[in-house]
Every structure is written in C-alpha cells, then in structure tokens.
MARMARKE-18121 format. One record per residue (C-alpha): residue number from 1; residue in three letters; chain; x, y, z. Coordinates in steps of 0.05 Angstrom, whole numbers, plus 5000, padded with zeros to 4 digits. Example, Ala and Ser with C-alpha at 12.3 -4.5 7.8 and 13.67 -1.06 7.14 Angstrom:
<sites>
seq type mol u v w
1 ALA A 5246 4910 5156
2 SER A 5273 4979 5143
</sites>
This chain:
<sites>
seq type mol u v w
1 MET A 5776 1263 4810
2 ILE A 5790 1272 4883
3 PRO A 5790 1204 4917
4 ARG A 5757 1186 4979
5 LEU A 5812 1174 5029
6 HIS A 5817 1120 5081
7 PRO A 5810 1147 5154
8 ASP A 5877 1108 5170
9 THR A 5913 1149 5117
10 ILE A 5885 1212 5144
11 GLU A 5907 1193 5214
12 GLU A 5975 1170 5197
13 VAL A 5993 1233 5160
14 GLN A 5965 1278 5217
15 GLN A 6011 1236 5271
16 ARG A 6074 1246 5224
17 VAL A 6067 1318 5202
18 ASP A 6103 1371 5240
19 LEU A 6065 1433 5239
20 VAL A 6120 1483 5252
21 ASP A 6158 1450 5191
22 VAL A 6097 1463 5149
23 ILE A 6085 1535 5169
24 SER A 6156 1553 5168
25 GLU A 6156 1544 5095
26 HIS A 6106 1599 5089
27 ILE A 6123 1649 5143
28 VAL A 6183 1666 5190
29 LEU A 6171 1631 5257
30 ARG A 6211 1652 5322
31 LYS A 6213 1612 5385
32 ARG A 6175 1647 5443
33 GLY A 6174 1602 5508
34 LYS A 6145 1534 5489
35 ASP A 6114 1561 5423
36 PHE A 6132 1596 5363
37 LEU A 6109 1667 5340
38 GLY A 6102 1701 5272
39 LEU A 6067 1749 5226
40 CYS A 6001 1720 5207
41 PRO A 5997 1701 5133
42 PHE A 5920 1710 5135
43 HIS A 5918 1784 5144
44 ASN A 5965 1843 5141
45 GLU A 6001 1860 5210
46 LYS A 6068 1888 5234
47 THR A 6065 1858 5305
48 PRO A 6068 1782 5307
49 SER A 6004 1753 5334
50 PHE A 6007 1685 5299
51 SER A 6024 1628 5352
52 VAL A 6040 1557 5334
53 SER A 6042 1503 5389
54 GLN A 6089 1447 5369
55 ASP A 6066 1403 5426
56 LYS A 5990 1410 5409
57 GLN A 6005 1417 5332
58 LEU A 5954 1473 5333
59 TYR A 5963 1547 5312
60 TYR A 5921 1606 5325
61 CYS A 5922 1679 5308
62 PHE A 5903 1728 5362
63 GLY A 5891 1783 5307
64 CYS A 5841 1752 5260
65 ASN A 5821 1691 5300
66 GLN A 5843 1638 5248
67 GLY A 5862 1575 5279
68 GLY A 5870 1496 5267
69 ASN A 5916 1440 5251
70 ALA A 5964 1429 5190
71 TYR A 5906 1406 5147
72 LYS A 5867 1472 5158
73 PHE A 5930 1516 5149
74 LEU A 5946 1485 5081
75 MET A 5873 1486 5060
76 GLU A 5870 1564 5075
77 ILE A 5940 1581 5052
78 GLY A 5936 1543 4986
79 LYS A 5863 1544 4974
80 GLN A 5862 1470 4967
81 SER A 5812 1417 4986
82 PHE A 5823 1373 5044
83 ALA A 5837 1313 5003
84 GLU A 5890 1352 4962
85 VAL A 5925 1372 5025
86 VAL A 5922 1302 5054
87 LEU A 5955 1274 4988
88 ASP A 6008 1326 4984
89 LEU A 6027 1313 5058
90 ALA A 6025 1237 5045
91 ARG A 6077 1243 4988
92 ARG A 6122 1291 5031
93 TYR A 6122 1244 5093
94 GLN A 6120 1177 5051
95 VAL A 6056 1153 5082
96 GLU A 6020 1096 5038
97 ILE A 5956 1124 5008
98 LYS A 5895 1079 5020
99 THR A 5825 1095 4994
100 VAL A 5757 1077 5008
101 GLU A 5750 1049 4939
102 PRO A 5811 1004 4927
103 GLU A 5806 1011 4849
104 GLN A 5827 1086 4857
105 ARG A 5892 1070 4890
106 GLN A 5934 1054 4827
107 GLU A 5913 1124 4794
108 ILE A 5931 1163 4857
109 GLN A 5997 1129 4868
110 ARG A 6011 1143 4793
111 GLN A 5996 1219 4802
112 GLN A 6037 1222 4867
113 THR A 6099 1188 4835
114 LEU A 6101 1231 4775
115 LYS A 6132 1290 4810
116 GLU A 6182 1241 4848
117 GLN A 6203 1214 4780
118 LEU A 6214 1282 4751
119 TYR A 6255 1303 4812
120 GLU A 6297 1240 4802
121 ILE A 6308 1252 4727
122 LEU A 6326 1326 4739
123 ALA A 6378 1304 4795
124 ILE A 6409 1252 4747
125 ALA A 6412 1305 4690
126 SER A 6447 1352 4740
127 SER A 6497 1303 4758
128 PHE A 6512 1292 4684
129 PHE A 6524 1366 4669
130 GLN A 6568 1370 4729
131 HIS A 6610 1310 4707
132 ALA A 6612 1337 4636
133 LEU A 6640 1403 4661
134 HIS A 6703 1370 4683
135 GLN A 6714 1330 4623
136 SER A 6753 1348 4560
137 GLN A 6689 1373 4525
138 GLY A 6675 1417 4582
139 GLU A 6747 1455 4585
140 THR A 6717 1519 4552
141 ALA A 6662 1522 4597
142 LEU A 6706 1511 4660
143 ALA A 6754 1564 4635
144 TYR A 6698 1613 4625
145 LEU A 6678 1602 4700
146 GLY A 6746 1606 4727
147 GLN A 6782 1659 4682
148 GLN A 6727 1705 4661
149 ARG A 6677 1701 4717
150 LYS A 6730 1686 4769
151 ILE A 6686 1635 4803
152 GLU A 6723 1592 4854
153 ALA A 6722 1512 4852
154 THR A 6682 1509 4915
155 THR A 6629 1558 4887
156 ILE A 6623 1515 4823
157 SER A 6612 1455 4868
158 ASN A 6564 1488 4913
159 PHE A 6518 1515 4861
160 GLY A 6524 1450 4821
161 LEU A 6545 1487 4758
162 GLY A 6557 1442 4697
163 TYR A 6561 1436 4622
164 ALA A 6518 1413 4567
165 PRO A 6552 1380 4511
166 ALA A 6550 1402 4441
167 GLY A 6514 1340 4414
168 TRP A 6441 1341 4392
169 GLU A 6423 1279 4428
170 THR A 6479 1269 4483
171 LEU A 6432 1276 4541
172 TYR A 6375 1240 4507
173 ARG A 6420 1181 4497
174 TYR A 6445 1181 4566
175 LEU A 6376 1187 4601
176 VAL A 6333 1144 4554
177 GLU A 6378 1092 4524
178 GLN A 6430 1085 4580
179 LYS A 6389 1102 4641
180 ARG A 6323 1074 4615
181 TYR A 6278 1134 4636
182 PRO A 6213 1137 4592
183 ILE A 6217 1186 4538
184 ASN A 6154 1220 4558
185 LEU A 6181 1236 4626
186 VAL A 6247 1263 4601
187 GLU A 6207 1308 4556
188 GLU A 6155 1326 4609
189 ALA A 6218 1347 4656
190 GLY A 6237 1399 4601
191 LEU A 6303 1363 4576
192 ILE A 6285 1341 4506
193 LYS A 6239 1361 4450
194 PRO A 6210 1324 4394
195 ARG A 6239 1339 4324
196 LYS A 6194 1383 4281
197 THR A 6211 1340 4223
198 GLY A 6215 1266 4221
199 SER A 6219 1225 4283
200 GLY A 6262 1227 4348
201 TYR A 6282 1280 4401
202 TYR A 6337 1327 4411
203 ASP A 6370 1361 4473
204 VAL A 6340 1428 4496
205 PHE A 6410 1444 4524
206 ARG A 6469 1440 4477
207 ASP A 6542 1468 4483
208 ARG A 6517 1511 4542
209 LEU A 6540 1529 4613
210 ILE A 6488 1498 4661
211 ILE A 6457 1530 4722
212 PRO A 6413 1487 4768
213 ILE A 6351 1520 4792
214 ALA A 6323 1490 4861
215 ASP A 6261 1496 4899
216 LEU A 6258 1514 4973
217 GLN A 6277 1443 4994
218 GLY A 6336 1442 4952
219 ARG A 6312 1397 4898
220 ILE A 6323 1411 4826
221 ILE A 6265 1433 4786
222 GLY A 6298 1462 4727
223 PHE A 6359 1493 4694
224 GLY A 6384 1562 4673
225 SER A 6440 1564 4617
226 ARG A 6487 1611 4583
227 SER A 6516 1602 4512
228 LEU A 6592 1603 4510
229 ASN A 6592 1632 4441
230 ASP A 6560 1702 4440
231 GLU A 6539 1692 4369
232 ASP A 6494 1635 4394
233 GLN A 6425 1664 4413
234 PRO A 6390 1666 4461
235 LYS A 6447 1682 4508
236 TYR A 6408 1657 4567
237 LEU A 6359 1600 4562
238 ASN A 6317 1571 4617
239 SER A 6277 1504 4624
240 PRO A 6209 1508 4596
241 GLU A 6149 1508 4640
242 THR A 6138 1438 4671
243 PRO A 6096 1407 4732
244 LEU A 6157 1427 4777
245 PHE A 6181 1490 4743
246 ASP A 6140 1561 4738
247 LYS A 6188 1615 4722
248 SER A 6141 1667 4749
249 LYS A 6140 1635 4816
250 THR A 6214 1617 4823
251 LEU A 6273 1653 4848
252 PHE A 6344 1627 4838
253 ALA A 6386 1613 4900
254 LEU A 6326 1625 4950
255 ASP A 6340 1555 4977
256 LYS A 6412 1581 4998
257 ALA A 6389 1651 5015
258 ARG A 6328 1639 5059
259 SER A 6362 1632 5126
260 HIS A 6410 1692 5109
261 ILE A 6350 1737 5088
262 THR A 6317 1723 5155
263 GLN A 6384 1739 5193
264 ALA A 6393 1801 5156
265 ASP A 6320 1821 5155
266 CYS A 6332 1840 5081
267 ALA A 6328 1807 5013
268 ILE A 6367 1830 4953
269 VAL A 6343 1813 4886
270 VAL A 6393 1814 4828
271 GLU A 6379 1805 4752
272 GLY A 6427 1748 4735
273 TYR A 6450 1683 4758
274 PHE A 6522 1703 4763
275 ASP A 6507 1765 4800
276 ALA A 6475 1725 4855
277 ILE A 6530 1672 4850
278 ALA A 6586 1725 4858
279 LEU A 6553 1758 4915
280 HIS A 6544 1691 4954
281 GLU A 6617 1672 4943
282 ALA A 6635 1743 4969
283 GLY A 6595 1727 5035
284 ILE A 6533 1768 5015
285 GLU A 6483 1711 5020
286 ASN A 6418 1742 5027
287 VAL A 6412 1749 4952
288 VAL A 6368 1714 4899
289 ALA A 6360 1729 4824
290 SER A 6300 1735 4784
291 LEU A 6296 1689 4723
292 GLY A 6305 1744 4671
293 THR A 6281 1814 4679
294 ALA A 6215 1792 4702
295 PHE A 6198 1803 4777
296 THR A 6126 1782 4798
297 GLN A 6083 1790 4860
298 ASP A 6087 1713 4870
299 GLN A 6164 1719 4875
300 LEU A 6158 1781 4920
301 LYS A 6110 1747 4968
302 GLN A 6159 1687 4972
303 LEU A 6213 1733 4996
304 LEU A 6169 1770 5046
305 ARG A 6159 1705 5084
306 PHE A 6232 1708 5105
307 THR A 6242 1783 5122
308 PRO A 6201 1801 5185
309 SER A 6204 1876 5169
310 LYS A 6192 1867 5092
311 GLN A 6257 1896 5070
312 VAL A 6271 1882 4994
313 ILE A 6328 1916 4953
314 LEU A 6320 1909 4875
315 ASN A 6395 1912 4847
316 PHE A 6383 1906 4770
317 ASP A 6430 1927 4721
318 ALA A 6436 2005 4718
319 ASP A 6436 2011 4641
320 ASN A 6377 2032 4603
321 ALA A 6349 1962 4596
322 GLY A 6359 1950 4669
323 ASN A 6325 2014 4689
324 LYS A 6264 1994 4650
325 ALA A 6265 1927 4678
326 THR A 6266 1963 4747
327 GLU A 6206 2003 4728
328 ARG A 6169 1939 4701
329 ALA A 6185 1905 4767
330 ILE A 6157 1959 4808
331 GLY A 6094 1960 4763
332 GLU A 6087 1886 4773
333 VAL A 6086 1892 4849
334 GLU A 6056 1962 4854
335 ASP A 5995 1939 4897
336 LEU A 6044 1917 4949
337 VAL A 6092 1973 4942
338 TYR A 6040 2031 4940
339 GLY A 6005 1997 5000
340 GLY A 6064 1999 5041
341 VAL A 6066 1922 5050
342 VAL A 6141 1918 5026
343 GLN A 6197 1968 5043
344 LEU A 6226 1969 4971
345 ARG A 6293 2003 4959
346 ILE A 6328 2009 4888
347 LEU A 6402 2001 4880
348 ASN A 6436 2024 4818
349 LEU A 6512 2013 4819
350 PRO A 6560 2066 4788
351 GLU A 6580 2067 4717
352 GLY A 6522 2016 4701
353 LYS A 6555 1958 4725
354 ASP A 6517 1894 4751
355 ALA A 6537 1863 4820
356 ASP A 6586 1814 4791
357 GLU A 6628 1864 4754
358 PHE A 6623 1914 4813
359 ILE A 6651 1872 4867
360 LYS A 6706 1839 4825
361 GLY A 6727 1899 4788
362 ARG A 6762 1928 4851
363 GLU A 6797 1910 4913
364 ASP A 6744 1942 4959
365 GLY A 6686 1918 4917
366 VAL A 6651 1882 4973
367 VAL A 6657 1939 5018
368 MET A 6634 1989 4972
369 TYR A 6576 1947 4953
370 PHE A 6554 1946 5026
371 GLN A 6557 2022 5024
372 ALA A 6517 2025 4965
373 LEU A 6464 1980 5000
374 GLU A 6463 2027 5058
375 ASN A 6449 2086 5011
376 ALA A 6400 2054 4963
377 PRO A 6340 2099 4955
378 LEU A 6270 2085 4968
379 TRP A 6232 2061 4903
380 LEU A 6193 2127 4903
381 ASP A 6258 2170 4910
382 TRP A 6285 2130 4852
383 LEU A 6224 2137 4806
384 ILE A 6224 2214 4825
385 ASP A 6298 2217 4802
386 ARG A 6282 2183 4739
387 LEU A 6228 2234 4722
388 LEU A 6284 2288 4733
389 ALA A 6336 2252 4693
390 ASP A 6361 2296 4633
391 LYS A 6304 2344 4643
392 ASN A 6308 2418 4642
393 LEU A 6263 2446 4692
394 LYS A 6270 2516 4665
395 ALA A 6237 2494 4602
396 ALA A 6162 2503 4609
397 ASP A 6143 2438 4572
398 GLU A 6194 2396 4611
399 PHE A 6176 2425 4676
400 GLN A 6103 2406 4661
401 GLN A 6120 2337 4640
402 VAL A 6161 2325 4705
403 ALA A 6106 2357 4752
404 ALA A 6049 2316 4716
405 GLY A 6093 2250 4729
406 MET A 6103 2270 4800
407 ILE A 6028 2281 4815
408 LYS A 6014 2210 4779
409 LEU A 6061 2174 4829
410 LEU A 6034 2215 4889
411 ASN A 5964 2199 4874
412 ARG A 5979 2124 4882
413 LEU A 6005 2133 4953
414 GLN A 5955 2106 5004
415 ASP A 5989 2134 5067
416 ALA A 5975 2209 5078
417 ASN A 6038 2222 5119
418 GLN A 6081 2190 5064
419 ARG A 6041 2231 5011
420 ASN A 6050 2298 5049
421 HIS A 6124 2283 5058
422 TYR A 6135 2270 4985
423 LEU A 6091 2332 4963
424 THR A 6143 2375 5003
425 HIS A 6202 2341 4970
426 CYS A 6175 2347 4899
427 ALA A 6160 2420 4909
428 ASP A 6229 2429 4934
429 LEU A 6258 2391 4871
430 LEU A 6215 2435 4824
431 SER A 6240 2499 4856
432 LEU A 6309 2488 4838
433 GLY A 6335 2517 4907
434 ASP A 6294 2578 4899
435 ALA A 6259 2583 4970
436 ARG A 6208 2633 4946
437 LEU A 6182 2584 4896
438 VAL A 6176 2523 4944
439 LEU A 6106 2544 4976
440 GLN A 6079 2563 4909
441 ASN A 6096 2496 4876
442 LEU A 6074 2460 4941
443 ALA A 6005 2492 4937
444 THR A 5999 2475 4863
445 LEU A 6018 2403 4875
446 LYS A 5971 2397 4932
447 SER A 5912 2426 4897
448 GLN A 5928 2378 4834
449 VAL A 5939 2317 4875
450 LYS A 5872 2329 4918
451 SER A 5833 2345 4855
452 ALA A 5859 2285 4816
453 ARG A 5847 2237 4873
454 SER A 5776 2261 4880
455 ARG A 5758 2260 4806
456 SER A 5785 2190 4794
457 PRO A 5729 2138 4799
458 ALA A 5780 2079 4805
459 ASN A 5810 2115 4863
460 TYR A 5746 2127 4899
461 ALA A 5722 2054 4887
462 ARG A 5790 2029 4912
463 LYS A 5786 2072 4971
464 LYS A 5716 2050 4990
465 GLN A 5738 1978 4985
466 THR A 5802 1983 5026
467 ASP A 5791 2042 5077
468 SER A 5760 1993 5128
469 VAL A 5812 1943 5126
470 THR A 5867 1992 5123
471 LYS A 5846 2032 5182
472 ALA A 5833 1968 5224
473 ILE A 5901 1943 5211
474 ALA A 5930 2011 5227
475 ILE A 5899 2007 5294
476 ALA A 5914 1933 5305
477 THR A 5987 1936 5290
478 ASN A 6006 2005 5313
479 PRO A 5971 2043 5368
480 GLU A 6009 2109 5342
481 SER A 5979 2100 5275
482 GLU A 5957 2156 5228
483 LEU A 5885 2144 5243
484 LEU A 5895 2150 5318
485 GLU A 5938 2212 5306
486 GLN A 5880 2243 5267
487 ALA A 5830 2225 5319
488 GLU A 5869 2252 5375
489 ALA A 5888 2317 5336
490 LEU A 5817 2327 5314
491 LEU A 5790 2324 5387
492 LEU A 5841 2372 5408
493 ARG A 5828 2421 5354
494 ILE A 5755 2420 5366
495 TYR A 5764 2428 5441
496 LEU A 5810 2488 5428
497 HIS A 5770 2527 5376
498 TYR A 5698 2505 5391
499 PRO A 5685 2517 5468
500 ARG A 5614 2495 5464
501 TYR A 5638 2424 5454
502 ARG A 5687 2421 5511
503 GLU A 5637 2393 5558
504 GLN A 5613 2339 5513
505 ILE A 5688 2316 5497
506 ILE A 5708 2313 5571
507 GLU A 5645 2275 5588
508 GLU A 5658 2225 5534
509 LEU A 5734 2216 5552
510 GLU A 5716 2208 5626
511 ALA A 5658 2161 5612
512 LYS A 5696 2112 5569
513 ASP A 5760 2117 5605
514 LEU A 5798 2142 5547
515 LEU A 5867 2175 5546
516 PHE A 5908 2209 5492
517 ASN A 5963 2160 5469
518 LEU A 6012 2203 5434
519 ALA A 6064 2238 5478
520 CYS A 6055 2308 5447
521 HIS A 5977 2304 5454
522 ARG A 5980 2280 5526
523 PHE A 6028 2340 5538
524 LEU A 5981 2390 5505
525 TRP A 5922 2360 5545
526 GLN A 5956 2369 5605
527 GLN A 5975 2440 5587
528 ILE A 5900 2450 5571
529 LEU A 5876 2424 5640
530 THR A 5930 2467 5678
531 VAL A 5908 2529 5641
532 GLU A 5832 2519 5650
533 ALA A 5846 2511 5724
534 SER A 5881 2578 5728
535 ILE A 5831 2618 5685
536 PRO A 5780 2651 5729
537 SER A 5708 2629 5712
538 SER A 5688 2698 5695
539 SER A 5739 2699 5639
540 MET A 5713 2636 5605
541 SER A 5660 2680 5570
542 ASN A 5713 2718 5534
543 LEU A 5730 2699 5461
544 ASN A 5776 2645 5474
545 PRO A 5823 2656 5538
546 LEU A 5845 2580 5532
547 LEU A 5875 2590 5466
548 SER A 5907 2656 5480
549 GLU A 5941 2631 5543
550 LEU A 5966 2570 5505
551 HIS A 5995 2614 5452
552 SER A 6029 2656 5507
553 ARG A 6061 2592 5536
554 SER A 6079 2558 5473
555 PRO A 6148 2588 5467
556 ASP A 6166 2551 5532
557 PHE A 6145 2482 5506
558 PRO A 6201 2431 5498
559 PRO A 6224 2428 5426
560 THR A 6197 2357 5419
561 MET A 6126 2384 5438
562 MET A 6127 2442 5391
563 VAL A 6091 2402 5340
564 VAL A 6025 2412 5375
565 THR A 6025 2484 5363
566 LYS A 6002 2471 5293
567 LEU A 5933 2453 5328
568 PHE A 5925 2523 5350
569 HIS A 5908 2547 5279
570 LEU A 5851 2531 5232
571 ASP A 5864 2535 5154
572 GLU A 5819 2514 5098
573 LYS A 5838 2439 5106
574 THR A 5828 2436 5181
575 GLN A 5760 2474 5176
576 GLU A 5736 2419 5129
577 ASP A 5762 2368 5181
578 VAL A 5715 2396 5235
579 PHE A 5653 2406 5191
580 ARG A 5595 2371 5222
581 THR A 5628 2378 5289
582 GLU A 5582 2334 5332
583 VAL A 5593 2274 5285
584 ARG A 5668 2285 5282
585 VAL A 5670 2283 5358
586 ALA A 5634 2219 5359
587 GLU A 5677 2193 5304
588 ALA A 5742 2208 5339
589 ILE A 5718 2182 5405
590 ALA A 5699 2115 5372
591 SER A 5768 2113 5345
592 LEU A 5801 2123 5412
593 GLU A 5756 2071 5440
594 GLN A 5774 2022 5387
595 VAL A 5848 2031 5403
596 ASN A 5831 2016 5475
597 TYR A 5800 1950 5458
598 GLN A 5856 1932 5411
599 LYS A 5905 1942 5470
600 ARG A 5863 1898 5512
601 GLN A 5863 1846 5458
602 ILE A 5940 1848 5455
603 TYR A 5948 1847 5529
604 CYS A 5900 1783 5535
605 SER A 5944 1749 5479
606 GLN A 6006 1764 5515
607 GLN A 5982 1735 5580
608 LEU A 5956 1669 5546
609 GLU A 6027 1657 5522
610 ASN A 6048 1648 5593
611 LEU A 5994 1601 5616
612 ASN A 6001 1525 5622
613 PRO A 5938 1486 5600
614 ALA A 5944 1434 5652
615 THR A 5941 1484 5710
616 ASP A 5914 1549 5683
617 LEU A 5853 1528 5644
618 LYS A 5804 1573 5676
619 LEU A 5848 1635 5665
620 MET A 5856 1613 5593
621 GLU A 5782 1610 5582
622 TYR A 5778 1678 5615
623 TYR A 5832 1708 5568
624 TYR A 5799 1677 5507
625 GLN A 5731 1705 5524
626 GLU A 5764 1774 5535
627 ILE A 5796 1768 5464
628 GLN A 5730 1749 5432
629 THR A 5697 1808 5466
630 ALA A 5750 1856 5443
631 VAL A 5746 1833 5373
632 GLU A 5673 1841 5369
633 LYS A 5676 1909 5401
634 ILE A 5731 1930 5348
635 ARG A 5687 1904 5297
636 GLN A 5627 1946 5320
637 LEU A 5667 2010 5330
638 GLU A 5695 2003 5264
639 GLN A 5625 1998 5233
640 ILE A 5599 2057 5277
641 ARG A 5660 2101 5248
642 LEU A 5646 2078 5176
643 ASN A 5573 2100 5188
644 TYR A 5591 2166 5212
645 ALA A 5641 2173 5154
646 GLN A 5587 2156 5101
647 ASP A 5528 2198 5130
648 PRO A 5526 2262 5088
649 VAL A 5476 2300 5133
650 VAL A 5465 2298 5209
</sites>
C-alpha cells in the first residue's frame, strides 16, 4: 500500500536531491556552459538535446519536449508512482519519512530499512570472506589466485576477493550467533538456506573462492564463487535472486568500469569474472563481465548509458560453447542490434583462448589484445563468417544452406544502406573470387531478400509500426540521413527524366525556400541550372537535351561527385520509385521541408543554451515558441508524408 506522504517530507527530499547525480546514473552528462548535456533517455537520438540545469534542478529535452524535476524524471524512467519515487529518494538522502497517517510510519520505515539491513549483512559477509582468505584455511585459495591466476595482491584487495570456509555452518554461526543478525534476513541476503531434512540452516558458499558483486554505487549486492576442486560442481555458483540481486540486470565490475567506459567511449563485455579482473589489472578498465553466458537487453541498456556512441564489444570464449553463447547474446539483444541502436562488435581471440589466458600467456599479450580489439569485426560480419565456417560452397546443398542463412540475416536489417552493403558483400563471398558470378549472385540475393521481406506479415506489421518513428529520428538526429538522401535523389531523378514536372519542382523549392543538403546533390543541381541556362529554348522541345548534356559533362566531374551519375539512369527499381510521380514529388518536398524545420529546432535549442534567464527572458520565450512551432510542423509534415505513402491511388 502506497502511503500519503506529508508535504514536509516531499519538500525536504526535493531540497536535498541533486538532479545531476540522479540523471547521471542513467545517462552520460557532459558539462556545457552552466548546464549539462546528454542523449535523451526518452527517445532515440544521436545528437545530444537533453539539457540539465543544476541551478534550477530542472531538465528539458529539445528533441521530444520532455521536462521536469527529479521526481518527474524518476517517475518516467522507472515507471514508478510519485510516492515510490519520493520514498526511494528519502532513503537515499536519509530524510525522515512523515506521513499524513502516523500509523503507517512504522511499516514504511520497515520497508525502507530492509534493503539497508541486507546491504549491511552482505558487507559484513564480504569482510568475513576477505579475512578468511588470509588465514590458514584460505591458503589453497590464495595460492590459486597468486600462482594459477597470477593475480597481484593489490588486485585481490581492490576486488575484495575472499574465501568461504569449508564448514557447513561457518558463516551462519558468524552472522547469526556471533553478530546476532536475524536468520530470516541472512537467508533473504542469499547467504544461507534451510536444511531439506530436519531443522537448521547451512551456508550457500562452502570451500569456494569468493568474488563480491557490487551495484553502481559500489555496494555489495551478491557474490560469485568458484570451486577450488574441479570435481566439485558447479564450478561457478552465484548468489540466488534477492531483493538486491537480479542476475539478468547486473554486470560484474560495472561500478569500477563505468568512468573508463565513458572515457574510452566503448564497453568490453567478457564471459568470466577472472577475464574482467585480469584486464582491469592490465590497465584495460572499460571491461565488465556477464554473470555466466547470458547477456540480456537490460544489461546492454545499462552499458549504453556510459558510451555516447553506443560502442560495445563482446569478448566471449572462442570455443564452441563460447560461440554459441555469443550467438545467444546477439539473439537476446537483436532488437537493439538490428535496429542500429548499438554498434556491436565480436572479439574472438586466437586459439580459442579467453582474455585472461591471452594477455598472461605472452609478454606482448596486452598489446596484442588492443590490436585484436581494433580488428574485432561487426556482429553481422561475425555471424556471416559463422555461416561460412567449415562449409564447401562448391557443394550445392551447402551453398544453398549458407545463402539461406545470409538471406535470413539480411532480411532483419532495418537500414537500407547497410542491407545493400551486405548484399554485395555476401554475393562476393558466395562467388569464391569469380567476378563473373558476383552480379548473378547479387541479383539472386536481392530478389530473395526483397520477396522475403514483402511476404513476411511480421516484417510488414513491424515496418508499419516503426517506419514513422525511425524516419523521424533519422531526420532529427542526422540531416544527411537515408531519408533525406532518398528524397533529394528522387527529386533530382524526376527532374532529369520527366521534363513535365520540372516547373513544379522549381516552384515548390522556391516557394518553401528549400535547398539540397547533400554536397553531391547541390553540385548536380548547380550543373543542371548551368546547363539549362546554356541550352537554347528552341532545343528544350527535343527528347532530353538536359540529360544528354549532363552525360557529356560527367567525365569532368570531380571524383567525389561521380556518385550522382547513377541518377542519369532508370532501372526497374528506380522506375518503381517514381511511380505516381506527382505524389512522389509532394512526398519528397515534405521531407526536405521537414528537415528545414528540424534545423530550425536545433538552432533555437543552441541559442537557448547561451541565454541568461535573468536578462534574456523575452528572447528565451521567443526561442521556446519557435521550438514548439518547429516541433508541431515536423509532426504535421511527417503525417503528410505518411498519408502520401499509404494512399494507393491518386
């Protein structure tokens, strides 16, 4: 039951909270003048538009217009009620909780102190394990760390490594009988279990090397462990799920790695605790470990808060089990990967070694590891290589198996440019170096990818749901987006091949004050205007003197501008693109107009950052209004474009 909080509690929490600290736990903020700037957590963007004012304790996103204080942020990010957010902040900032109904106070305090008690018990247990490591009973564990794992004493201390004694009730007696912690709390912390027969409890961890697992604030929330005798199974054992510990949402060493991930703008995910520890010890500190072979969306989203460009490298073991684990990991986060939200690379070290073995097995191990990171392939290249592994493409059945696998992968890609790149790449691989077969294989792959995409009801439904958002984000975050490129290319292609629409295109561009954004398209437009000015009006009735003249001039185009010559030709695909020409012109013009308003929105947002509320209030009001107008226009134009796209007959 959520209590009715006293206004004094709400006010005191709001006075104590630091909005920058709160938001920094969810996204990377960088100082920009008096304020802080980061990527908005409420919508996908590549250019930061999320502003946080420490002075005013307010945030505002100029991209999606979300704004408010710490309460509002936490309610939105965590989908919590107002009272839940205030209670969490009160615990964090040690504010006494007062309620409108005094009788509720005791129950609230009990709920608030439960987690604090569990943190305390786990911290005491960690100290117990660390102490035991350096006693006679821990000699075998300490020797294992120093001799077999070659971990230095400072690293052992830094990671709080310890040893759980072999007795069945050693930790139980220490925490319950000596320290007097309640049995139910020690059990809830995941440290003891009730016996299946008879009465009493036994320790979860016995005769094991202990690795503490911490949250982002560095507080112990659970433990990992390794058996010291390979005959004892399981080799690795984690704490059970508790109010503090959720394996699927936790990454080992993230508390130590978070700042290094931001500095390197890249996160490395390894499979084991000791891989992460070894890399940290070697000075490669932007490293975390998944807890076992599972890697979930929740874990990935945590990492993406700390790397602005969303760079993540998976470095699981390169043996068969590790490769399968990598494939499962990609499958777990496939929505983010195929959608381009994360730039994922896969690192398989030579000879199937894990990171720990690799860097310690040779003198130049650290240097070679850095080189391997640089050469780590993109996830899709890695998956394609997996399809080709041990396959004989000269055998018809194996060729078909590989090609079918490629088509399945390509159909999941949402970005057309990326899909086209990999179509060519796959055709090249299937051709085994025979240039004569490349075009044939490319045409076959294209036809199958196209038909498979159009046949799939799931793809069609997903496309319908996401196209609007994806295209709006493309315009909002990158003026030279795929959508913009397509719109400009379409206008130029229609202008070149359909003279009857030239006057309409020029009128629309001039009336709306639109320009071509991409350098190659601006160059071609200038060439068009120059050629038209030089062609006698009597010649304009000929078949297409403009296109003929541009063809003759094209050999003199700068190399970087030769890309526009593809617009001089119409093939089956581009003829489909210009079907319903009047509608396509209107749709393309709307796209260009939408980009103009987006640029206006970005400009006004930048101007706002440099204004002082004390002296520039009127200007601030003006720019806020301009932003609101731009946002509304963008929404309207997006709807217009969608209407054109959905209208089957005009």
